[in-house]
C-alpha positions in Angstrom: 12.2 -17.6 14.5 10.2 -18.3 11.3 8.4 -21.2 12.9 7.5 -19.1 16.0 6.1 -16.3 13.8 4.1 -18.8 11.7 2.5 -20.4 14.8 1.6 -16.9 16.1 0.0 -16.0 12.8 -1.9 -19.4 12.7 -3.0 -19.0 16.3 -4.4 -15.5 15.7 -6.2 -16.4 12.4 -7.9 -19.5 13.8 -8.8 -17.9 17.1 -10.4 -14.9 15.3 -12.3 -17.4 13.1 -13.5 -19.4 16.1 -14.3 -16.3 18.1 -16.8 -15.3 15.3 -18.6 -18.6 15.9 -18.3 -18.2 19.7 -19.6 -14.6 19.8 -22.7 -15.1 17.6 -23.6 -18.4 19.4 -23.5 -16.7 22.7 -25.6 -13.8 21.4 -28.3 -16.2 20.2 -28.4 -18.0 23.5 -26.7 -21.2 22.2 -24.7 -23.1 24.8 -21.0 -23.0 24.2 -19.3 -25.8 26.1 -15.7 -25.0 25.4 -13.4 -22.5 23.8 -10.0 -24.1 23.2 -6.7 -22.2 22.7 -4.6 -24.7 20.8 -5.4 -28.4 20.5 -5.3 -31.2 23.0 -3.7 -32.6 25.1 -5.0 -30.1 27.6 -2.6 -28.2 29.8 -5.2 -26.5 32.0 -8.6 -24.9 31.8 -10.7 -22.2 33.5 -14.5 -22.4 33.7 -16.4 -19.2 33.5 -20.2 -19.6 33.5 -21.1 -22.6 31.4 -18.1 -22.3 29.1 -14.7 -24.0 29.7 -11.7 -22.1 28.4 -9.0 -24.6 27.8 -5.3 -24.0 27.1 -3.8 -26.9 25.1 -0.4 -28.2 24.2 -0.5 -28.0 20.4 -0.4 -24.3 19.3 -2.1 -24.8 15.9 -5.0 -22.5 16.5 -8.1 -23.3 18.5 -11.7 -24.6 18.5 -15.2 -24.0 19.8 -17.5 -26.8 21.0 -21.0 -25.5 20.4 -23.8 -27.6 21.9 -25.8 -29.4 19.2 -23.5 -28.5 16.3 -23.0 -32.3 15.9 -26.5 -33.5 16.8 -27.1 -36.3 19.3 -30.0 -37.4 21.5 -29.1 -34.9 24.2 -28.9 -31.9 21.9 -32.1 -32.9 20.0 -34.4 -33.7 22.9 -32.5 -33.4 26.2 -33.2 -31.0 29.1 -31.2 -28.2 27.5 -32.4 -28.8 23.9 -33.9 -25.3 23.6 -30.3 -24.0 23.8 -29.0 -26.4 21.2 -27.5 -25.1 17.9 -29.5 -27.7 15.9 -32.8 -26.6 17.4 -32.4 -22.9 16.7 -34.0 -21.2 13.6 -32.2 -21.8 10.4 -31.2 -18.2 9.9 -29.6 -18.1 13.3 -27.7 -21.3 12.5 -26.5 -19.8 9.2 -25.3 -16.6 11.0 -23.3 -18.6 13.5 -21.7 -20.7 10.7 -20.8 -17.8 8.5 -19.6 -15.6 11.5 -16.1 -17.2 11.4 -15.6 -16.4 7.8 -16.8 -12.8 8.4 -14.4 -12.4 11.3 -11.5 -13.4 9.0 -12.6 -10.9 6.3 -12.8 -8.2 9.0 -9.4 -9.1 10.3 -7.9 -8.8 6.8 -9.6 -5.4 6.3 -8.2 -4.1 9.6 -4.7 -5.5 8.8 -4.6 -4.0 5.3 -5.9 -0.7 6.7 -3.4 -0.5 9.5 -0.7 -1.2 6.9 -1.8 1.8 4.9 -1.8 4.0 8.0 1.7 3.1 9.0 3.1 2.8 5.5 2.4 -0.3 3.3 4.7 -1.7 0.7 2.9 -2.2 -2.6 3.9 -3.1 -6.1 4.1 -0.2 -8.5 2.8 -2.6 -11.2 -0.3 -3.8 -9.3 -3.5 -4.1 -11.2 -5.6 -2.4 -8.5 -4.5 1.1 -9.1 -5.0 3.5 -6.1 -2.6 5.9 -4.5 0.8 6.4 -6.1 3.6 4.8 -4.1 6.6 6.8 -2.9 10.2 5.8 -2.2 10.2 3.3 -5.0 12.9 0.7 -5.5 13.5 -2.5 -7.4 13.2 -5.1 -4.6 14.3 -8.7 -4.3 11.1 -10.7 -3.6 12.7 -14.2 -3.2 16.1 -15.8 -3.8 16.5 -19.3 -5.3 18.5 -21.7 -3.1 22.1 -22.4 -4.2 21.7 -19.8 -7.0 24.5 -17.2 -7.8 22.4 -14.6 -6.0 22.2 -16.6 -2.8 25.9 -17.5 -2.9 26.7 -13.8 -3.3 24.6 -13.0 -0.2 21.5 -11.4 -1.7 18.3 -11.8 0.4 14.6 -11.1 0.2 13.9 -7.4 0.9 17.2 -6.1 -0.5 16.7 -3.0 -2.7 18.7 -3.0 -5.9 20.2 0.4 -6.6 22.9 -0.3 -9.2 23.9 -3.0 -11.7 27.2 -3.0 -13.6 29.6 -5.3 -15.3 33.1 -3.8 -16.0 32.5 -0.4 -17.4 28.9 -1.2 -18.5 26.3 0.3 -16.2 22.5 -0.3 -16.2 20.8 3.1 -16.2 17.1 2.2 -16.0 16.7 -0.4 -13.3 13.5 -2.5 -13.6 12.8 -6.2 -13.7 12.9 -6.5 -17.5 16.1 -4.5 -17.9 17.9 -6.4 -15.2 16.9 -9.7 -16.9 18.2 -8.4 -20.2 21.4 -7.2 -18.6 22.0 -10.6 -17.0 21.4 -12.4 -20.3 23.7 -10.1 -22.2 26.5 -10.5 -19.6 26.0 -14.2 -19.0 29.7 -15.2 -18.7 30.9 -11.9 -17.0 31.0 -10.9 -13.4 28.2 -8.6 -12.4 28.3 -6.2 -9.5 25.0 -5.6 -7.7 24.7 -2.6 -5.4 21.9 -2.9 -2.9 20.5 -1.5 0.3 19.5 -3.7 3.3 17.9 -1.6 5.8 20.0 1.6 5.9 23.2 -0.2 4.9 24.7 0.0 1.4 26.2 -3.3 0.2 27.7 -4.8 -2.9 27.4 -8.3 -4.2 29.6 -9.7 -7.0 28.4 -12.7 -8.9 28.6 -14.6 -12.2 25.3 -15.8 -13.7 24.6 -19.5 -14.0 22.6 -21.3 -16.5 19.0 -22.4 -15.9 17.2 -25.4 -17.3 16.5 -23.6 -20.6 20.3 -23.0 -20.8 19.8 -19.2 -20.3 21.9 -17.0 -17.9 20.2 -16.3 -14.6 21.2 -15.1 -11.1 18.3 -16.6 -9.2 16.1 -13.8 -7.9 12.4 -12.8 -8.3 12.1 -9.0 -8.4 9.3 -6.4 -8.3 9.2 -2.6 -8.2 7.9 -1.7 -4.8 7.1 1.6 -3.1 5.5 2.8 0.1 1.9 4.1 0.4 1.1 5.9 3.7 -2.5 7.3 4.1 -4.6 9.1 6.8 -7.0 7.0 8.8 -10.2 7.3 6.7 -8.4 6.9 3.4 -6.5 3.9 4.9 -9.8 2.1 5.8 -11.2 2.9 2.3 -8.1 1.6 0.5 -8.0 -1.4 3.0 -11.5 -2.4 2.0 -10.7 -2.0 -1.7 -7.6 -4.1 -1.3 -9.6 -6.8 0.7 -12.2 -7.0 -2.1 -9.5 -7.1 -4.8 -7.5 -9.9 -3.0 -10.7 -11.8 -2.3 -11.7 -11.8 -5.9 -8.3 -12.9 -7.1 -8.0 -15.6 -4.4 -11.5 -17.0 -5.3 -10.6 -17.1 -9.0 -7.3 -18.8 -8.2 -9.0 -21.4 -6.0 -11.7 -22.1 -8.6 -9.0 -22.7 -11.2 -7.1 -25.0 -8.8 -10.2 -27.1 -8.2 -11.1 -27.1 -11.9 -7.6 -28.3 -12.8 -7.8 -31.0 -10.1 -11.2 -32.2 -11.4 -10.0 -32.3 -15.0 -6.8 -34.1 -14.1 -4.6 -31.1 -14.9 -3.8 -30.1 -11.3 -0.7 -30.7 -9.3 0.2 -30.6 -5.6 3.2 -28.5 -6.6 0.7 -25.6 -7.0 -0.4 -25.9 -3.3 1.6 -24.8 -0.3 1.0 -26.3 3.1 2.3 -25.4 6.6 5.9 -26.3 6.0 6.0 -24.2 2.8 4.3 -21.3 4.6 7.0 -21.2 7.2 9.5 -20.3 4.5 7.2 -17.7 3.0 6.6 -16.2 6.5 10.4 -15.8 6.8 10.6 -13.9 3.5 7.7 -11.7 4.5 9.3 -11.0 7.9 12.5 -9.8 6.1 10.4 -7.2 4.3 9.3 -5.7 7.6 6.4 -5.8 10.0 3.9 -4.1 7.7 4.6 -6.6 4.9 4.0 -9.4 7.5 0.7 -7.9 8.4 -0.4 -7.8 4.7 0.8 -11.5 4.4 -1.3 -12.4 7.4 -4.3 -10.6 5.9 -3.8 -12.6 2.7 -3.8 -15.9 4.6 -6.9 -14.8 6.5 -8.8 -14.2 3.2 -7.6 -17.7 2.0 -8.9 -19.3 5.2 -12.2 -17.5 4.9 -12.7 -18.6 1.2 -11.7 -22.2 1.8 -14.1 -22.4 4.8 -16.9 -21.3 2.5 -16.5 -24.3 0.1 -19.6 -26.5 0.2 -17.6 -29.5 1.5 -18.5 -31.5 4.6 -16.7 -30.5 7.8 -16.2 -27.0 6.5 -18.6 -24.1 7.3 -19.7 -24.1 3.7 -20.6 -27.8 3.9 -22.7 -27.2 7.0 -24.4 -24.2 5.3 -25.2 -26.5 2.4 -26.8 -29.0 4.8 -28.9 -26.1 6.2 -30.0 -25.2 2.6 -31.0 -28.8 1.9 -33.0 -28.9 5.1 -34.8 -25.7 4.2 -35.7 -26.9 0.7 -36.9 -30.4 1.9 -38.7 -29.0 4.9 -37.2 -31.5 7.3 -34.0 -32.2 9.2 -31.2 -34.3 7.7 -30.7 -37.5 9.6 -28.1 -36.6 12.3 -26.2 -39.8 11.7 -25.9 -39.0 8.0 -24.8 -35.4 8.7 -22.3 -36.5 11.4 -20.9 -39.3 9.2 -20.5 -36.9 6.2 -18.7 -34.4 8.4 -16.4 -37.1 9.8 -15.6 -38.3 6.3 -15.0 -34.8 5.1 -12.7 -34.0 8.0 -10.7 -37.2 7.4 -10.3 -36.3 3.7 -9.1 -32.8 4.7 -6.5 -34.3 7.1 -5.3 -36.7 4.3 -5.0 -33.8 1.9 -3.1 -31.8 4.5 -0.7 -34.7 5.0 -0.1 -35.0 1.3 0.5 -31.3 0.9 2.9 -31.3 3.9 4.8 -34.3 2.4 5.1 -32.4 -0.9 6.4 -29.3 1.0 9.1 -31.5 2.7 10.1 -33.1 -0.6 10.6 -29.6 -2.1 13.2 -28.9 0.6 15.5 -31.6 -0.7 
């Protein structure tokens, strides 16, 4: 089920991104040869007007073939050269390139806003501020594999309502007090009362020892409540949250790149498709609204990554446009196409390395 949900999310995010390119290219009279759902091999296709709409076997997203995006003799000086991407004004090319990123940001805004309208789960301790959450509980965010908590049956999304050991009860339940309680009752059985959906359950467990030789039960926790807003307020808060997450994501990505350049980085800090499948599963356990927020977060990540000035990405193509504008002439198409091919190859290699690292983490 987690894999199916992940592929649906990926399909939606990539198709929204590609639709941004598709829509603006059409508006500027640029020929669009194909809009692909999924990646080849092709299952079947339908041609409407000049554009072929293909349905492909690999459901990893989609693609758009824009005439002249990778310049050749036909797009530069052929009979339909006036409708070629490469022969359009620089500002039109820039809008087509950035439209995919804008589409992802708009999607994130809509998803966050819809979440607030229907009741979004937010951390009480978030730095953003905003409306005060209601129906607040200490919630299990994730459970470590083979930990005492997992063996006792605790899962992501469970709401902790009581903690006791013998006659000793924890009155004020929050992340820090629970950690202190576990440490102080390290060799004793602890009874955790929790709610899963509308059911009240109890888990009995004895803390284990972590690598620092400290008692632990193996859960990550946060105090989470519900924020439900009317339509206009939801869109306002949705935009605020989109900007807040975008800023945090950009800062995190900058630090990741900086650490990589200085030799302090590690692939362990990066999650690829395999790792995301597990995260999607955790998000799904929290409910549909939480899954929407998670999708919005990935959409923002996709947008920011595509803006990086790296060949094969939208940001790399924008950089080429800027260079052409400054130098007053077109970059040699062979040089541009070669750079994009090398950039794409490096991205594939990086994705394979990240995927391998994800798989290793599973064992």
